[in-house]
MIDOSE-1310 file (N, C-alpha, C; in nm, 2 decimals, decimal comma, always signed):
residues 132
xxxx	-4,52/-1,73/+5,30/-4,39/-1,81/+5,25/-4,27/-1,72/+5,25; -4,16/-1,73/+5,30/-4,05/-1,60/+5,29/-3,98/-1,67/+5,21; -3,94/-1,55/+5,09/-3,74/-1,56/+5,07/-3,68/-1,58/+5,09; -3,50/-1,58/+5,16/-3,42/-1,53/+5,24/-3,31/-1,52/+5,10
xxxx	-3,28/-1,47/+5,09/-3,13/-1,42/+4,98/-2,99/-1,36/+5,10; -2,94/-1,41/+5,04/-2,72/-1,32/+5,10/-2,66/-1,35/+5,00; -2,62/-1,22/+5,02/-2,44/-1,25/+4,96/-2,41/-1,35/+4,93; -2,33/-1,46/+4,90/-2,21/-1,54/+4,87/-2,11/-1,52/+4,91
xxxx	-2,00/-1,64/+4,95/-1,94/-1,59/+5,00/-1,84/-1,60/+4,89; -1,90/-1,67/+4,77/-1,81/-1,59/+4,66/-1,87/-1,57/+4,56; -1,75/-1,49/+4,47/-1,81/-1,39/+4,36/-1,86/-1,24/+4,44; -1,79/-1,16/+4,29/-1,90/-1,06/+4,29/-2,00/-1,02/+4,32
xxxx	-2,13/-1,05/+4,20/-2,24/-1,09/+4,22/-2,32/-1,15/+4,28; -2,25/-1,28/+4,31/-2,34/-1,43/+4,30/-2,41/-1,40/+4,48; -2,54/-1,51/+4,43/-2,62/-1,44/+4,58/-2,67/-1,54/+4,56; -2,71/-1,58/+4,71/-2,77/-1,72/+4,78/-2,91/-1,71/+4,83
xxxx	-2,96/-1,79/+4,73/-3,15/-1,75/+4,77/-3,22/-1,90/+4,79; -3,25/-1,92/+4,93/-3,31/-1,98/+5,03/-3,47/-1,98/+5,02; -3,51/-2,11/+4,96/-3,68/-2,13/+4,97/-3,74/-2,27/+5,02; -3,79/-2,22/+5,09/-3,79/-2,35/+5,23/-3,68/-2,38/+5,28
xxxx	-3,66/-2,55/+5,20/-3,57/-2,60/+5,24/-3,46/-2,62/+5,10; -3,44/-2,54/+4,96/-3,36/-2,54/+4,83/-3,33/-2,45/+4,88; -3,17/-2,43/+4,82/-3,06/-2,28/+4,76/-3,05/-2,30/+4,66; -3,13/-2,18/+4,59/-3,08/-2,14/+4,47/-2,95/-2,04/+4,47
xxxx	-2,93/-2,03/+4,31/-2,83/-1,93/+4,33/-2,90/-1,86/+4,19; -2,75/-1,74/+4,23/-2,77/-1,62/+4,09/-2,66/-1,53/+4,10; -2,68/-1,51/+3,99/-2,47/-1,45/+3,97/-2,57/-1,32/+3,83; -2,45/-1,24/+3,79/-2,45/-1,17/+3,63/-2,37/-1,23/+3,60
xxxx	-2,36/-1,22/+3,42/-2,21/-1,23/+3,31/-2,10/-1,15/+3,38; -2,05/-1,25/+3,31/-1,82/-1,12/+3,35/-1,89/-1,04/+3,27; -1,95/-1,01/+3,12/-1,98/-0,84/+3,12/-2,01/-0,76/+3,20; -2,09/-0,77/+3,35/-2,16/-0,73/+3,40/-2,08/-0,68/+3,50
xxxx	-1,97/-0,77/+3,53/-1,86/-0,82/+3,64/-1,90/-0,88/+3,73; -1,99/-0,97/+3,71/-1,95/-1,12/+3,81/-1,90/-1,23/+3,71; -1,93/-1,33/+3,74/-1,84/-1,45/+3,72/-1,94/-1,55/+3,63; -2,06/-1,49/+3,63/-2,17/-1,63/+3,53/-2,16/-1,80/+3,60
xxxx	-2,17/-1,72/+3,71/-2,17/-1,86/+3,80/-2,32/-1,94/+3,86; -2,42/-1,90/+3,76/-2,51/-1,87/+3,82/-2,64/-1,84/+3,75; -2,77/-1,83/+3,69/-2,84/-1,79/+3,62/-2,86/-1,65/+3,68; -2,92/-1,58/+3,59/-2,89/-1,42/+3,62/-3,06/-1,41/+3,64
xxxx	-3,11/-1,30/+3,77/-3,29/-1,30/+3,77/-3,36/-1,31/+3,67; -3,34/-1,25/+3,57/-3,40/-1,28/+3,48/-3,38/-1,42/+3,37; -3,33/-1,48/+3,40/-3,31/-1,64/+3,40/-3,40/-1,65/+3,48; -3,41/-1,67/+3,60/-3,48/-1,72/+3,72/-3,64/-1,69/+3,69
xxxx	-3,64/-1,59/+3,68/-3,79/-1,50/+3,60/-3,88/-1,63/+3,48; -3,78/-1,58/+3,38/-3,82/-1,71/+3,26/-3,84/-1,82/+3,30; -3,72/-1,88/+3,39/-3,72/-2,03/+3,41/-3,84/-2,07/+3,51; -3,88/-1,92/+3,60/-4,01/-2,01/+3,64/-4,16/-2,06/+3,59
xxxx	-4,14/-1,95/+3,45/-4,29/-1,97/+3,35/-4,21/-2,14/+3,29; -4,16/-2,17/+3,27/-4,12/-2,27/+3,19/-4,16/-2,39/+3,30; -4,09/-2,41/+3,40/-4,17/-2,45/+3,50/-4,34/-2,48/+3,53; -4,33/-2,41/+3,51/-4,49/-2,40/+3,57/-4,55/-2,41/+3,45
xxxx	-4,56/-2,39/+3,31/-4,64/-2,45/+3,25/-4,62/-2,68/+3,22; -4,45/-2,67/+3,24/-4,46/-2,82/+3,23/-4,54/-2,86/+3,32; -4,50/-2,80/+3,45/-4,58/-2,89/+3,56/-4,76/-2,84/+3,55; -4,86/-2,78/+3,49/-4,90/-2,73/+3,52/-4,99/-2,85/+3,40
xxxx	-4,95/-2,92/+3,24/-4,96/-2,97/+3,18/-4,98/-3,11/+3,18; -4,80/-3,19/+3,31/-4,80/-3,26/+3,36/-4,92/-3,31/+3,47; -4,97/-3,21/+3,57/-5,02/-3,23/+3,64/-5,20/-3,24/+3,59; -5,22/-3,21/+3,44/-5,33/-3,16/+3,43/-5,40/-3,34/+3,36
xxxx	-5,28/-3,35/+3,29/-5,29/-3,46/+3,17/-5,26/-3,61/+3,26; -5,22/-3,62/+3,42/-5,25/-3,73/+3,48/-5,36/-3,72/+3,54; -5,42/-3,64/+3,55/-5,55/-3,62/+3,65/-5,68/-3,63/+3,50; -5,62/-3,63/+3,38/-5,74/-3,68/+3,29/-5,67/-3,80/+3,18
xxxx	-5,60/-3,88/+3,28/-5,56/-3,92/+3,21/-5,51/-3,99/+3,00; -5,44/-3,90/+3,01/-5,35/-3,77/+2,89/-5,29/-3,86/+2,88; -5,21/-3,91/+2,77/-5,11/-4,04/+2,77/-4,97/-3,89/+2,77; -4,99/-3,83/+2,78/-4,82/-3,74/+2,77/-4,70/-3,79/+2,86
xxxx	-4,62/-3,81/+2,81/-4,48/-3,88/+2,85/-4,42/-3,77/+2,96; -4,38/-3,66/+2,86/-4,33/-3,55/+2,91/-4,34/-3,42/+2,82; -4,29/-3,38/+2,92/-4,26/-3,19/+2,83/-4,12/-3,13/+2,78; -4,10/-3,09/+2,67/-4,01/-3,02/+2,68/-4,02/-2,90/+2,57
xxxx	-3,97/-2,77/+2,67/-4,00/-2,63/+2,61/-3,86/-2,57/+2,66; -3,88/-2,51/+2,55/-3,77/-2,39/+2,52/-3,82/-2,20/+2,51; -3,79/-2,16/+2,62/-3,77/-2,00/+2,59/-3,67/-1,93/+2,57; -3,71/-1,82/+2,45/-3,62/-1,74/+2,38/-3,65/-1,57/+2,42
xxxx	-3,59/-1,53/+2,47/-3,60/-1,36/+2,54/-3,59/-1,29/+2,45; -3,70/-1,20/+2,39/-3,69/-1,03/+2,33/-3,62/-0,97/+2,41; -3,54/-0,91/+2,47/-3,55/-0,80/+2,55/-3,48/-0,60/+2,52; -3,52/-0,65/+2,32/-3,47/-0,50/+2,24/-3,57/-0,40/+2,32
xxxx	-3,70/-0,45/+2,35/-3,79/-0,30/+2,44/-3,85/-0,29/+2,59; -3,72/-0,36/+2,64/-3,72/-0,38/+2,80/-3,80/-0,23/+2,83; -3,64/-0,14/+2,80/-3,70/-0,06/+2,87/-3,84/+0,09/+2,80; -3,84/+0,03/+2,71/-4,01/+0,10/+2,70/-4,11/+0,01/+2,80
xxxx	-4,08/-0,13/+2,86/-4,18/-0,16/+2,94/-4,27/-0,30/+2,87; -4,17/-0,37/+2,70/-4,27/-0,43/+2,65/-4,12/-0,57/+2,68; -4,17/-0,69/+2,76/-4,08/-0,79/+2,76/-4,16/-0,95/+2,72; -4,10/-0,96/+2,68/-4,14/-1,07/+2,51/-4,07/-1,20/+2,55
xxxx	-4,13/-1,30/+2,58/-4,05/-1,45/+2,61/-4,19/-1,48/+2,48; -4,10/-1,59/+2,37/-4,12/-1,69/+2,27/-4,09/-1,79/+2,36; -4,24/-1,89/+2,34/-4,25/-2,00/+2,45/-4,27/-2,13/+2,31; -4,16/-2,23/+2,33/-4,17/-2,35/+2,22/-4,19/-2,50/+2,28
xxxx	-4,33/-2,52/+2,28/-4,33/-2,63/+2,37/-4,36/-2,75/+2,33; -4,33/-2,84/+2,32/-4,32/-2,99/+2,24/-4,35/-3,09/+2,35; -4,45/-3,12/+2,35/-4,51/-3,24/+2,41/-4,49/-3,41/+2,36; -4,48/-3,49/+2,48/-4,37/-3,57/+2,38/-4,49/-3,71/+2,46
xxxx	-4,53/-3,81/+2,36/-4,68/-3,91/+2,37/-4,73/-3,94/+2,28; -4,79/-4,00/+2,24/-4,95/-4,03/+2,18/-5,03/-3,98/+2,18; -5,02/-3,86/+2,16/-5,18/-3,79/+2,15/-5,23/-3,71/+2,05; -5,33/-3,73/+2,06/-5,46/-3,74/+1,94/-5,43/-3,50/+1,91
xxxx	-5,50/-3,52/+1,78/-5,50/-3,40/+1,73/-5,55/-3,29/+1,88; -5,64/-3,37/+1,87/-5,76/-3,29/+1,99/-5,69/-3,26/+2,10; -5,61/-3,33/+2,15/-5,56/-3,37/+2,28/-5,43/-3,25/+2,32; -5,39/-3,27/+2,18/-5,26/-3,13/+2,19/-5,39/-2,99/+2,15
xxxx	-5,40/-3,00/+2,09/-5,50/-2,81/+2,12/-5,54/-2,83/+2,24; -5,61/-2,89/+2,34/-5,66/-2,90/+2,46/-5,53/-2,83/+2,54; -5,44/-2,90/+2,53/-5,24/-2,93/+2,60/-5,23/-2,80/+2,59; -5,23/-2,70/+2,45/-5,19/-2,65/+2,40/-5,30/-2,50/+2,50
xxxx	-5,35/-2,53/+2,52/-5,52/-2,45/+2,59/-5,44/-2,41/+2,70; -5,43/-2,53/+2,76/-5,40/-2,53/+2,94/-5,26/-2,48/+2,99; -5,18/-2,53/+2,86/-5,07/-2,43/+2,89/-5,09/-2,33/+2,95; -5,13/-2,22/+2,83/-5,15/-2,10/+2,84/-5,25/-1,98/+2,96
xxxx	-5,27/-2,17/+3,03/-5,38/-2,10/+3,17/-5,27/-2,13/+3,29; -5,17/-2,18/+3,29/-5,08/-2,18/+3,41/-5,09/-2,06/+3,49; -5,00/-2,10/+3,64/-5,02/-1,98/+3,73/-4,96/-1,86/+3,70; -4,77/-1,89/+3,72/-4,77/-1,79/+3,57/-4,74/-1,72/+3,51
xxxx	-4,78/-1,77/+3,41/-4,80/-1,71/+3,25/-4,97/-1,63/+3,37; -5,05/-1,69/+3,40/-5,14/-1,55/+3,45/-5,07/-1,45/+3,52; -5,01/-1,46/+3,63/-4,94/-1,35/+3,68/-4,86/-1,26/+3,59; -4,75/-1,26/+3,50/-4,69/-1,24/+3,39/-4,75/-1,17/+3,28
xxxx	-4,90/-1,19/+3,24/-4,96/-1,14/+3,14/-5,08/-1,11/+3,15; -5,12/-1,10/+3,34/-5,27/-1,04/+3,35/-5,28/-0,96/+3,50; -5,21/-1,05/+3,60/-5,25/-0,95/+3,77/-5,15/-0,85/+3,74; -5,16/-0,71/+3,84/-5,07/-0,60/+3,90/-4,99/-0,64/+3,97
xxxx	-4,86/-0,68/+4,00/-4,82/-0,71/+4,07/-4,72/-0,60/+4,19; -4,76/-0,56/+4,28/-4,74/-0,47/+4,38/-4,57/-0,53/+4,45; -4,47/-0,40/+4,43/-4,32/-0,43/+4,50/-4,39/-0,36/+4,62; -4,34/-0,40/+4,76/-4,33/-0,30/+4,87/-4,17/-0,27/+4,91
xxxx	-4,14/-0,21/+4,93/-4,01/-0,26/+4,98/-3,97/-0,19/+5,04; -3,87/-0,22/+5,15/-3,87/-0,13/+5,30/-3,71/-0,15/+5,30; -3,64/-0,10/+5,31/-3,45/-0,09/+5,33/-3,42/-0,04/+5,42; -3,35/-0,13/+5,53/-3,33/-0,18/+5,71/-3,25/-0,14/+5,74
């Protein structure tokens, strides 16, 4: 799988990102010289966790026939210690549906097992960059 990125024709820092047949954009805030026309790279990183948790829960509950209707999720980022290598994401998950206490507890455990959560907390990521 290859992700292709190139400078957008619009904006100072706006980027066009192509993933399969999908097109996404990224930019930075005005105070950083951008136009704030799209999520910044941190937002995209954080959003991948939100999407993964929600999709993981929906897939699990569909397979187990648990009456989860939808997932509402909020992530609050704390970057105060990012320069020290600590990036904190506080995740609030609201499970919508007629669920028992036991089902809610199990879904809380399942949310912690989504692939992006595992990547962010347990995997070592190697980035090999080559400038052409």
